[in-house]
N, C-alpha and C positions, 0 to 999 in steps of 0.2 A: 729184682723185677718180679712181678706177679707171674704165677704159672698161667699159661695161656688158656687153661681149662678152668681157671677160677671163675666163680659167678660174676657176671657182668651186668651193670646197669646201663641202659641206653635211653637217652631222653633228649628232648630239644634243648632244655636249659637245666644246668646243674648249679645249685646254690651251695656254697661251701660255708660252714660256720653255723653256730646255734645261738648267736647273740641277737639282740633286738632287731638290728638292721637286716640280718640274714633271714630271720623268721618273718619279718614284715614283708620283705621283698618276695620270698617264696609264696606267701599268701596272696600278695597282690598279683603275681603272675598267674597263679592258679585261678584266681577269681576272674582274670581276663581271658581264660580259656587256653593258656599256654601249658604244654606238657612240661612239667617241672618236677625235679627231685631235689631233695636236700640231704647233704651229708654233714654231720656235725655231732658234737657232744656237749651237752649242757654242763655247766660248772656245778660242783658241789660246794664250792667255797662261798660262804655267806658274805654279801656285800650290800650294805644298806645305802639308800639314796632317796631323795625326794623327787617327786614327779608332779608336773602341773596338771590341773584339771583337763587340759587338752588331751593328755594321754588317755584319760578315762573316756573321753568322747570318741577318740580313735578306736579304742578297744571295743567300745559298744557298737560303733558303726560297722566294724569288721567281724562282729559276732564272736569275739574272744572272751567268752564268759568265765572260763576257768581262770584265765589270767586276771580278769577283773576282780575275782574273788580274793586274790592275794594282796590287793591294795588296801591300805587302811583308809578310814574316812579322812577327809581333808582336815588338816590341822593348821591353825594360824602360825605364821612364821614371824618371829621377832628378829629384827636386824639391828645390830649396833655396829655401824660402819663409820670409821674416821670420826669418832666422837659423837655421831648423831644416832639416836635410837628411834625406831619407828616400827610399825606393823606393816608387813609386806603381804604379798599374795599367799594364799594357802597352798599347802603341799600335801600330796598323798605319799605316805611312806611305803617303801617296798624293799624286799630282799631280792636282789637280782637272781640268785640261785633258785629261789622258790618261784618267782615270776616266770623265768625261762622254762622251767620244767612244766608249769601249767600251760604256758603258751604253746609249747611243743604238743601237748595233748590236744589243744584247740585245733591246731593245724592238722593233726592226725584225724580228728573227728570230721574235719571239713574236706578230707580226701586228698590232702597233699601227701606225696610219697616221701615219707620221713625215714632216714637211715641213720641210726646211731653208730658213730665210728670216728676214727681219727685219720685225717688225711696225711698221707706219707709223701706223695709227690704229685705235682701238677705239671703236665706236659702240654704246652700250647701247640696249636697247629704248626706244622712245618711245610716246607715246599712240596714234600712228597704226598701229603694227605690234606692239603688246604681245601680241596674241593670235595672231600669225603663228607657224607651226611653227618658224621659225628667226629670231627677232627681233634677235639680236646680229649685227652686221656688223663684220668685221675686214678692214682693207686692209693688204697686206703685199707685200714684194719677195721673190721666190724666189731661188734660188742663181744664176740667170742674169740677175738684175736685172729680171725681168719683174714688172710690177705685177699683183697678183692679189687676189681677194676670198675670204672665208670667211664662212659663216653658220652659226649654232648656236643651239640652244635655251638652253644654259647655257655660260658662259665661266668657266674657272678660270685666274686670272692668277698665274703664277709667275715673273715677269720681274724680281724684286728691286726695286731702287729705281726701275727704269723704269716700274713700275706706280704711277703717281702716287697717293699717298694721304696724308692728313693724319695725322701721328703722334699717337697717344694718349699716348705717352711716348717720349722719346728721350734718350740719354746724350750726353756730350761727344764731340767729334771726336777720334779717335786716329789717329796716323800710324804706319804699319808700314813699317819699312825692312828689306828682306831681302837677304841676300848669301850666296853659297856660301862654305863653309869647306872646307879641305883638311887632312886628318890622315893619319898613316901608315896604310897598309893592314894588314889582318890582325886588327884588334881586333873585339870583339863589337859588334854594332849597339846603339845606345842613343838615347833621346830625353831631353830635359831641359827643365825649366821653372824659371826663376829670377826672383825679385823683386829689383829694383834700386832705388836711392834715387829715381830719376826715371822709373820705368817698369818694364817686365819683358821677359823674353826667352824664346822657345821655339825649339827646334831639334832637329836629329838628326845623327848621324854613322853611316854604314853600314859594313859589313865592309871595303869597299874604301877607306875613309877619306874618301869623298865625303859632304858634309853641307851643311846650310843653317842659318842662324840668322836669326830674325826678332826685331827689336827694336820694342817698342811704347812710344810716347812722346807727350807733348803736342806739337802742331805748333809751338808757340812756343818749345820748348826744343831743337828740331833746327836745326842750322846750314844755311847755303845749300848748294845741290846740290853744288858743287865740293868741299865739305868732308865730304860724306856718308861716303866710304870711311874717312877718319881717325876720324870720330865712331863709325862702326860698329865699327871695330877697338878703340877704347877700351871700348865696351860689351862686346865679346867678351872682352877681357882681364878685365873685372870678373866676367863669368860664369865664366870658367875659374878665377878665383881663389877662388870660393866654397868654403868648407870643407865637406867631406863629399862633394863631387862627384869622380867618377873619370873625367874626360874626357881623351882623348888630346891631346897637343900638336897644335895646329892654327893655321892662319892664314887670314885672309880672302882670297877669290879671286874676281876678276871684278867686274862692275858692281854697284851697289846699286840695287835697285828699290823704289819707294815706292808705297804705297796708303793712301788715307784712308778711314776707315769710322766708323760710329757705331751703337751698339745702338739699336733702336727697336721700337716695337710699334704697329701700325695696326689698324684695324677689319678683321676677317677676311671681312666681306661688303661688297662694293661696290654690290650691287643684290640684290633678292630672288632673282635667278637669276645672280648674279655672285659668285664666291668668290675669295679670295686664299690662296695657299699660300707656304711658304718665307719668304724674306726680303722678299717683297712685303707680308707682314703681320707677320713676327717675325724681326728680325735680332738674334740672341742675341749677347751679349758673349762673345768667345772664352774668357774666364775661367770662364764658366758651363759650358763643355764641351757635348758631345752635339750639336754643330751638324749633322753629317752624319746622325746617327741620328734627329734631330728631323725631318728630311725624311720619313723613313718613318713616324714617329709622326703627322705632320700628314696624310700621304696616307691612312693608315688611318682617320683621323677624317673627312677630306674626302670620300673616295670613297663611303661609304655615305650621307652626307648629300646629296651630289649625286644619287646614284641615287634616293633617296627623293623629293627635290624633282622629279626628272624624271618618275618613274612613279607616285608616290602623292601627288598634290597635297594630299589631305586631311591628310597628316602633314608637309607642307612646313615649316610654322612650327616644329614640333617639331624637325625636322632642322636648321633654321637655328640654333635655340637650342642644340642639342647641339654643333654645330661652334663657335659663338661661345664657349660655356663651356669647351670643350676647349682652344681657343687661348688664352683668358684664363688658364686654369690653368697652361698651359705657360709663358706669359709671366711670370707671377708666380714660378713655380719657378725659371726661369732668372735672373730679376732678383735673387731672394733668394740664389741660389748665387753669383752674381757679387759681391753685397754682402758675403757672408761672406769671400770671398777678399780683396777690397779692404780690409775692416776688419782682417783679420789682418795684411796687409802694412803698413797704415797705422800699426799699433802699433810697428813697427820702423823705418818710413821716414816720418818726419813731414814729408813734402813736399807740394807743391801737387797733384802728379799723383794721389796716393792720396786726399788729402782731398776733391778734387773728385769723384772717382768714388764714394767712400763716400757722399757727400751725394746724388749723382745716382741711386744704386741703392737708397737707403734706402726702406723700406716706407712706404706712405701713412700720414699721421699721423691720419687719421680714426679715431674711436672704433671699436673692433672690434665686430662684430655679436655679439649674444648667441648662445651655442651653441644649436643646434636641440633641441627636445624629442625624446625618443626615440619612434620610431613608424615606420609604413610610409608611404612617400610615392611617388607616381608620378614617374619620371624617364625621360628619353630614354636609350635604350641601343642598342647595336649587336646585332642578332640576325639571323643568316643574311644579312648584307649590307644590312639595312634599319635605319632608325632607328625604334624602336617605344617606346611608353610601357610601362614595367614597374615593378612595385612593388620598392622597395629598402628595406633596413633602415637608417634614419638614427639615429645616436646622437651625443651631444655630442663624442665622440672621432672620429667618422667622419661629419662633416656632409655629405659628398658622397654618402653612402649606400653600403651593401654589398649587392650582388646575389648574387654567387657566392662560395662557399667550396669550394676544391678541386673546382670544376666543378659543385657542387650549387646549385640555385636555392633560396635561403633562403625566398622567399615561397611557393614550391610546397611546401617542407618544412613550413613553418608551417601551411599549409592542411591538411596531412595530420595534423599533431600537435595542432592547436589552439593557444591562447595560450601564450606562453612561461611556464614554471613560475616560482613564487616561490622564495624562498631555501630553502624546505623540500624542494624537489625536485619531480619530475613527479608528477602525480596518478596514481592507480592505472590509469585508462584510458590515460593517456599512457605509463606504464611498460609496459603491455601492447603498445601500438603500437610502442614502441621495441624491445621484445623481438622482435616480428614483423619489424621492419625489420632487426634484427641478423641474423636467420636468412636473410632473402632479399636484403638490400642492406646489406652491412657498412659501406659508406662513409658513408651519411647519419648514423649514430649519432655518430661523433666530430665530424662537421661540426656537428650540432645542439648538441652539448655545447660546442663552441668558440663558436658563435653565442650560446649562453646566457651564457657568460662575457663575450663582447664587450659585451652590453647592460648588464651590471652592475646591472640592475634586475629587478623581478619580472615585468613584462609589457610588451609592445610592441604592443598592439592598436591 
């Protein structure tokens, strides 16, 4: 245990970890005015991946210019999947180690309290100190190896698998073997994703001919370490032989690096005042995509929930439900996306790799819930950085509810117009109100008409 005289950090919210979700959440909290500190250490291990243009937009919006500078220009992605070759969306290449280090500097410059160190122990609030201002205690080693303490009212854990949590779902273990590839210089940058009989591959080649290829396979199908280079080269030859791809001649170069991982979903709350973000609660399968952008999406959901729990205890349960629902919806979407890719590949590759993952990502077999009746229901929403209950329009086609159309609050519009009209159209009084709105606020009229069509019924009172 730390010495009681060791330097102590005291803050409202303490974020643990230095991955994309932890960094994004700390920045979102700081930008919303919450007193937040982060403890973590960026990795020095190179790990390449592709990111969608949405990540670029998010980094620009949040003023993370040093992180932006580490991304390559967008490169077209060639896909050869289940025998079909096509061009897909472009990707920005990034090395996570370089990105995280630059992102850390962005947060430092924006005034976030950043502390480089390794977390040793996280002690949640107990009965004796539950009402204390800072009931969470965290013990950690700083960059000089000194043992330190931190205390907080709320902890957000973004340490990935280091944040021990029992999975609600997890997929099979996948082994990723990565190796540099070298091609002639001068070609156009490109990325590729290819399905193979016993796994799949992703990689890139830049204009200088430098590239990387990652092979994804079942651990039991990969040979011993000494044979990894030969195995990786055989996989590369299969990739390069795919019809429809226009990849330059290349060969493997350097050592083969291995990493084991598995998709999983854990509870997003560890405690009424303990949140999990990123891979601490949702490790998405790479085939589902969006991994880096999901960090921003989770931060945008977590930050207002944490802020509400911190400053508006009366709405704390609503905020927790909001965050749980958002993470659950994200987990379902990513699992369904991965299932679609696996099922498509399994149709052409009838091997154990694909069959196992099709089964693991299959939707739950429980009977589907009946669609909700149409009407107005209170739901937790984000408004001005808080989680608040607001009425939304729920329909069988939109069970999660619709609050805004083109920025117009439908519940507010309904209050002004009265009940939704029947098939015969608006009543004379509503027609007059619409005419008045058209003269003073042109936007609500098409929004109202679209909402009318969305309901598909006469009224939604």
